[in-house]
Backbone as CSV, one residue per row, in Angstrom:
resi,resn,N_x,N_y,N_z,CA_x,CA_y,CA_z,C_x,C_y,C_z
1,UNK,0.822,-1.197,0.000,0.000,0.000,0.000,0.863,1.257,0.000
2,UNK,1.958,1.184,0.695,2.865,2.328,0.726,3.421,2.608,-0.662
3,UNK,3.790,1.547,-1.386,4.290,1.699,-2.754,3.209,2.311,-3.647
4,UNK,1.978,1.871,-3.474,0.870,2.405,-4.275,0.674,3.887,-3.988
5,UNK,0.726,4.253,-2.733,0.565,5.666,-2.357,1.672,6.520,-2.976
6,UNK,2.897,5.999,-3.012,4.031,6.743,-3.568,3.831,7.078,-5.043
7,UNK,3.067,6.257,-5.770,2.855,6.505,-7.198,1.521,7.199,-7.465
8,UNK,0.878,7.678,-6.416,-0.329,8.475,-6.589,-1.644,7.728,-6.552
9,UNK,-1.637,6.467,-6.127,-2.884,5.725,-5.978,-3.420,6.001,-4.581
10,UNK,-4.704,6.343,-4.498,-5.280,6.641,-3.191,-5.580,5.341,-2.447
11,UNK,-4.950,5.223,-1.304,-5.105,4.082,-0.406,-5.182,4.631,1.012
12,UNK,-5.712,3.838,1.952,-5.714,4.303,3.348,-4.288,4.518,3.860
13,UNK,-4.138,5.500,4.739,-2.852,5.727,5.388,-2.577,4.601,6.375
14,UNK,-1.347,4.140,6.423,-0.950,3.144,7.423,-0.336,3.892,8.595
15,UNK,-0.933,3.693,9.788,-0.458,4.376,10.981,0.571,3.558,11.756
16,UNK,0.390,2.231,11.748,1.289,1.399,12.539,1.278,-0.026,11.993
17,UNK,2.435,-0.674,12.060,2.544,-2.084,11.728,3.093,-2.774,12.967
18,UNK,2.274,-3.624,13.561,2.631,-4.353,14.777,2.959,-5.789,14.375
19,UNK,4.221,-6.048,14.141,4.659,-7.363,13.670,4.447,-8.425,14.744
20,UNK,4.668,-8.063,15.979,4.535,-9.027,17.081,3.118,-9.601,17.159
21,UNK,2.115,-8.743,16.973,0.718,-9.187,17.078,0.024,-9.320,15.722
22,UNK,0.819,-9.227,14.647,0.282,-9.355,13.287,-0.900,-8.413,13.036
23,UNK,-0.676,-7.131,13.275,-1.737,-6.148,13.072,-1.219,-4.948,12.289
24,UNK,-2.114,-4.428,11.475,-1.842,-3.176,10.778,-2.928,-2.202,11.202
25,UNK,-2.519,-1.035,11.653,-3.472,0.004,12.021,-3.475,1.016,10.891
26,UNK,-4.650,1.201,10.287,-4.718,2.109,9.147,-5.960,2.989,9.210
27,UNK,-5.948,3.975,8.364,-7.044,4.924,8.237,-8.327,4.200,7.812
28,UNK,-9.434,4.614,8.428,-10.749,4.118,8.021,-11.277,5.049,6.940
29,UNK,-11.659,4.484,5.805,-12.166,5.292,4.701,-13.695,5.198,4.701
30,UNK,-14.334,6.310,4.935,-15.796,6.394,4.971,-16.316,6.643,3.566
31,UNK,-17.243,5.817,3.133,-17.854,6.007,1.824,-18.371,4.698,1.282
32,UNK,-19.142,4.774,0.218,-19.665,3.543,-0.375,-18.589,2.827,-1.178
33,UNK,-18.726,1.519,-1.270,-17.849,0.791,-2.182,-18.243,1.196,-3.599
34,UNK,-17.336,1.019,-4.525,-17.664,1.299,-5.925,-18.784,0.364,-6.374
35,UNK,-18.803,-0.846,-5.856,-19.892,-1.770,-6.171,-21.234,-1.143,-5.829
36,UNK,-21.359,-0.621,-4.615,-22.615,0.005,-4.195,-22.899,1.282,-4.977
37,UNK,-21.861,2.073,-5.199,-22.038,3.333,-5.934,-22.550,3.076,-7.349
38,UNK,-22.045,2.028,-7.993,-22.519,1.674,-9.333,-23.946,1.131,-9.292
39,UNK,-24.212,0.246,-8.336,-25.542,-0.351,-8.252,-26.615,0.676,-7.894
40,UNK,-26.251,1.661,-7.086,-27.205,2.695,-6.678,-27.242,3.870,-7.654
41,UNK,-26.420,3.778,-8.697,-26.377,4.796,-9.748,-26.018,6.195,-9.205
42,UNK,-25.096,6.229,-8.240,-24.686,7.530,-7.695,-23.404,8.042,-8.354
43,UNK,-22.886,7.287,-9.315,-21.704,7.694,-10.079,-21.958,7.433,-11.554
44,UNK,-21.178,8.104,-12.382,-21.235,7.858,-13.819,-20.404,6.605,-14.100
45,UNK,-21.035,5.518,-14.562,-20.298,4.261,-14.752,-19.128,4.363,-15.719
46,UNK,-19.286,5.133,-16.773,-18.202,5.261,-17.759,-16.995,5.957,-17.136
47,UNK,-17.244,7.054,-16.448,-16.139,7.790,-15.816,-15.449,6.961,-14.746
48,UNK,-16.234,6.270,-13.928,-15.657,5.447,-12.859,-14.832,4.308,-13.456
49,UNK,-15.364,3.634,-14.462,-14.650,2.508,-15.076,-13.334,2.974,-15.699
50,UNK,-13.351,4.109,-16.375,-12.112,4.620,-16.969,-11.099,4.986,-15.889
51,UNK,-11.569,5.561,-14.796,-10.655,5.909,-13.708,-10.084,4.645,-13.058
52,UNK,-10.902,3.616,-12.911,-10.395,2.338,-12.399,-9.284,1.831,-13.321
53,UNK,-9.495,1.913,-14.606,-8.475,1.489,-15.565,-7.181,2.267,-15.403
54,UNK,-7.293,3.584,-15.207,-6.083,4.404,-15.024,-5.356,4.024,-13.732
55,UNK,-6.120,3.753,-12.676,-5.520,3.377,-11.390,-4.788,2.047,-11.521
56,UNK,-5.440,1.061,-12.115,-4.815,-0.259,-12.286,-3.574,-0.139,-13.170
57,UNK,-3.652,0.661,-14.198,-2.488,0.861,-15.076,-1.332,1.495,-14.316
58,UNK,-1.638,2.425,-13.437,-0.588,3.053,-12.631,0.087,1.997,-11.755
59,UNK,-0.719,1.129,-11.149,-0.151,0.044,-10.346,0.731,-0.860,-11.209
60,UNK,0.154,-1.340,-12.311,0.868,-2.294,-13.159,2.128,-1.706,-13.781
61,UNK,2.095,-0.453,-14.164,3.287,0.139,-14.767,4.398,0.329,-13.733
62,UNK,4.050,0.178,-12.462,5.040,0.224,-11.385,5.227,-1.151,-10.748
63,UNK,4.804,-2.196,-11.473,4.968,-3.593,-11.058,4.299,-3.916,-9.720
64,UNK,3.146,-3.310,-9.482,2.359,-3.607,-8.286,1.087,-4.317,-8.715
65,UNK,0.852,-5.495,-8.146,-0.379,-6.239,-8.377,-1.241,-6.119,-7.136
66,UNK,-2.506,-5.825,-7.319,-3.427,-5.744,-6.189,-3.785,-7.139,-5.702
67,UNK,-4.104,-8.021,-6.629,-4.404,-9.401,-6.276,-5.864,-9.704,-6.038
68,UNK,-6.685,-8.685,-5.803,-8.116,-8.904,-5.556,-8.905,-7.690,-6.042
69,UNK,-8.731,-7.387,-7.318,-9.386,-6.214,-7.895,-10.871,-6.482,-8.118
70,UNK,-11.669,-6.036,-7.182,-13.129,-6.090,-7.311,-13.666,-4.730,-6.911
71,UNK,-14.878,-4.431,-7.317,-15.470,-3.146,-6.947,-15.833,-3.099,-5.465
72,UNK,-15.768,-4.240,-4.782,-15.959,-4.260,-3.325,-14.695,-3.821,-2.595
73,UNK,-13.552,-3.836,-3.283,-12.282,-3.408,-2.693,-11.877,-2.019,-3.162
74,UNK,-12.887,-1.241,-3.528,-12.686,0.146,-3.937,-13.748,0.982,-3.241
75,UNK,-13.326,2.060,-2.615,-14.249,2.926,-1.880,-14.212,4.321,-2.488
76,UNK,-15.395,4.919,-2.615,-15.517,6.272,-3.148,-15.583,7.263,-1.994
77,UNK,-14.638,8.194,-1.986,-14.626,9.238,-0.958,-14.161,10.539,-1.606
78,UNK,-14.990,11.560,-1.527,-14.644,12.877,-2.083,-14.200,12.787,-3.538
79,UNK,-14.913,12.016,-4.325,-14.650,11.839,-5.758,-13.358,11.082,-6.064
80,UNK,-12.739,10.486,-5.064,-11.538,9.672,-5.266,-11.882,8.208,-5.032
81,UNK,-11.233,7.345,-5.789,-11.381,5.913,-5.593,-10.206,5.442,-4.750
82,UNK,-10.508,4.910,-3.580,-9.494,4.350,-2.697,-9.453,2.841,-2.889
83,UNK,-8.281,2.296,-3.105,-8.127,0.849,-3.159,-7.851,0.343,-1.752
84,UNK,-8.541,-0.730,-1.392,-8.324,-1.347,-0.087,-8.019,-2.825,-0.289
85,UNK,-7.620,-3.489,0.775,-7.373,-4.923,0.842,-6.328,-5.394,-0.167
86,UNK,-5.102,-5.061,0.133,-3.972,-5.504,-0.672,-3.394,-6.822,-0.145
87,UNK,-4.184,-7.582,0.593,-3.658,-8.792,1.243,-3.137,-9.831,0.248
88,UNK,-3.618,-9.815,-0.981,-3.128,-10.744,-2.007,-2.181,-10.059,-2.990
89,UNK,-1.812,-8.832,-2.677,-0.960,-8.051,-3.566,0.484,-8.512,-3.541
90,UNK,1.200,-8.086,-4.559,2.622,-8.394,-4.631,3.320,-7.424,-5.572
91,UNK,4.614,-7.420,-5.471,5.458,-6.607,-6.345,6.106,-7.558,-7.338
92,UNK,5.760,-7.414,-8.620,6.304,-8.296,-9.647,6.147,-7.659,-11.020
93,UNK,7.045,-7.992,-11.907,6.950,-7.480,-13.276,6.267,-8.492,-14.208
94,UNK,5.786,-9.585,-13.669,5.191,-10.666,-14.449,3.945,-10.226,-15.222
95,UNK,3.992,-10.380,-16.547,2.818,-10.088,-17.370,1.674,-11.036,-17.016
96,UNK,2.028,-12.254,-16.659,1.017,-13.234,-16.248,0.216,-12.701,-15.056
97,UNK,0.908,-12.207,-14.040,0.228,-11.702,-12.844,-0.604,-10.465,-13.150
98,UNK,-0.081,-9.604,-14.004,-0.847,-8.419,-14.385,-2.096,-8.840,-15.159
99,UNK,-1.951,-9.841,-16.017,-3.093,-10.367,-16.758,-4.121,-10.983,-15.834
100,UNK,-3.657,-11.714,-14.830,-4.571,-12.311,-13.852,-5.309,-11.211,-13.090
101,UNK,-4.599,-10.161,-12.710,-5.216,-9.022,-12.016,-6.371,-8.455,-12.852
102,UNK,-6.099,-8.187,-14.124,-7.136,-7.638,-15.005,-8.251,-8.643,-15.282
103,UNK,-7.892,-9.900,-15.422,-8.905,-10.935,-15.663,-9.865,-11.023,-14.482
104,UNK,-9.338,-10.978,-13.277,-10.186,-11.007,-12.090,-11.123,-9.799,-12.067
105,UNK,-10.591,-8.631,-12.411,-11.434,-7.440,-12.457,-12.549,-7.609,-13.486
106,UNK,-12.218,-8.152,-14.631,-13.229,-8.382,-15.668,-14.314,-9.320,-15.161
107,UNK,-13.906,-10.404,-14.513,-14.872,-11.360,-13.958,-15.741,-10.701,-12.882
108,UNK,-15.130,-9.888,-12.046,-15.882,-9.202,-10.988,-16.910,-8.241,-11.583
109,UNK,-16.492,-7.492,-12.604,-17.417,-6.559,-13.246,-18.553,-7.300,-13.941
110,UNK,-18.227,-8.402,-14.579,-19.232,-9.187,-15.305,-20.262,-9.776,-14.352
111,UNK,-19.817,-10.248,-13.204,-20.758,-10.891,-12.284,-21.498,-9.879,-11.409
112,UNK,-20.805,-8.916,-10.850,-21.451,-7.970,-9.928,-22.223,-6.872,-10.649
113,UNK,-21.870,-6.624,-11.899,-22.485,-5.514,-12.639,-22.929,-5.987,-14.018
114,UNK,-23.623,-7.102,-14.052,-24.038,-7.688,-15.330,-24.989,-6.783,-16.111
115,UNK,-25.605,-5.843,-15.414,-26.500,-4.896,-16.100,-25.719,-3.784,-16.809
116,UNK,-24.404,-3.773,-16.646,-23.540,-2.779,-17.301,-22.442,-3.514,-18.063
117,UNK,-22.788,-4.160,-19.167,-21.843,-5.049,-19.849,-20.628,-4.374,-20.464
118,UNK,-20.625,-3.059,-20.607,-19.495,-2.389,-21.259,-18.495,-1.788,-20.270
119,UNK,-18.659,-2.069,-18.983,-17.751,-1.490,-17.997,-16.298,-1.871,-18.250
120,UNK,-16.039,-3.134,-18.544,-14.644,-3.545,-18.717,-14.011,-2.861,-19.926
121,UNK,-14.777,-2.639,-20.975,-14.233,-1.914,-22.139,-13.799,-0.513,-21.730
122,UNK,-14.554,0.108,-20.841,-14.188,1.439,-20.359,-12.949,1.366,-19.457
123,UNK,-12.850,0.308,-18.669,-11.639,0.101,-17.856,-10.425,0.036,-18.781
124,UNK,-10.542,-0.707,-19.861,-9.435,-0.853,-20.811,-9.082,0.483,-21.456
125,UNK,-10.087,1.302,-21.737,-9.831,2.633,-22.291,-8.927,3.427,-21.342
126,UNK,-9.265,3.439,-20.058,-8.443,4.139,-19.067,-7.072,3.501,-18.899
127,UNK,-7.028,2.182,-18.920,-5.782,1.430,-18.762,-4.793,1.795,-19.875
128,UNK,-5.299,1.844,-21.094,-4.436,2.160,-22.239,-3.932,3.606,-22.213
129,UNK,-4.667,4.498,-21.574,-4.223,5.897,-21.469,-2.940,6.011,-20.660
130,UNK,-2.744,5.092,-19.712,-1.657,5.227,-18.747,-0.528,4.232,-18.960
131,UNK,-0.844,3.016,-19.348,0.160,1.954,-19.403,0.633,1.731,-20.828
132,UNK,1.893,2.030,-21.076,2.456,1.936,-22.423,2.424,0.515,-22.972
133,UNK,2.529,-0.480,-22.112,2.567,-1.871,-22.556,1.203,-2.549,-22.388
134,UNK,0.145,-1.774,-22.425,-1.209,-2.292,-22.191,-1.580,-3.420,-23.144
135,UNK,-1.231,-3.299,-24.412,-1.618,-4.323,-25.382,-1.017,-5.687,-25.046
136,UNK,0.200,-5.704,-24.547,0.817,-6.975,-24.152,0.068,-7.615,-22.992
137,UNK,-0.356,-6.799,-22.046,-1.108,-7.319,-20.898,-2.478,-7.808,-21.352
138,UNK,-3.113,-7.084,-22.252,-4.431,-7.483,-22.743,-4.347,-8.792,-23.530
139,UNK,-3.258,-9.003,-24.245,-3.055,-10.289,-24.922,-2.931,-11.407,-23.884
140,UNK,-2.292,-11.096,-22.775,-2.153,-12.084,-21.701,-3.523,-12.390,-21.090
141,UNK,-4.382,-11.387,-20.953,-5.739,-11.616,-20.443,-6.475,-12.578,-21.370
142,UNK,-6.367,-12.354,-22.669,-7.003,-13.255,-23.643,-6.453,-14.673,-23.509
143,UNK,-5.156,-14.791,-23.320,-4.531,-16.096,-23.136,-5.089,-16.789,-21.891
144,UNK,-5.190,-16.058,-20.805,-5.720,-16.602,-19.550,-7.160,-17.069,-19.747
145,UNK,-7.956,-16.260,-20.430,-9.351,-16.622,-20.678,-9.454,-17.881,-21.533
146,UNK,-8.562,-18.016,-22.516,-8.627,-19.180,-23.412,-8.315,-20.478,-22.676
147,UNK,-7.553,-20.405,-21.606,-7.222,-21.609,-20.837,-8.434,-22.192,-20.130
148,UNK,-9.412,-21.354,-19.839,-10.595,-21.807,-19.117,-11.720,-22.266,-20.010
149,UNK,-11.564,-22.169,-21.306,-12.620,-22.539,-22.239,-12.478,-23.987,-22.681
150,UNK,-13.604,-24.612,-22.856,-13.621,-25.994,-23.346,-14.322,-25.994,-24.690
151,UNK,-13.811,-26.783,-25.639,-14.437,-26.861,-26.957,-15.067,-28.217,-27.165
């Protein structure tokens, strides 16, 4: 989370790391999850999806994987999207991991927001604005998807 904050991604502030008791004390972010904000129609879905794409691209272009990219792990506060729950995150340059990150987001959007089928396309629009190697990652997403298909 600290690495994400350094590159301009909004995340909760970490106040303390207690290694002895395995605890992290961090800022509480008040606001609806992006999942709720989309379902309640309190945000513009196109704008939010594109901003999610830009945020993920910022992470990926700095070799940060979130590991659990869902709209339930994003909170809206003061027009900013805060990413939370980096418990499955890692630092890696692996295109495979970046592809898995995006694939999970696509699956989450498809299942939680099936009434908005074009959200992932808007995420990709934002992603391509920020990440120079976006096409390589998107090819990896297609590869990952093809592994799960049966003919």
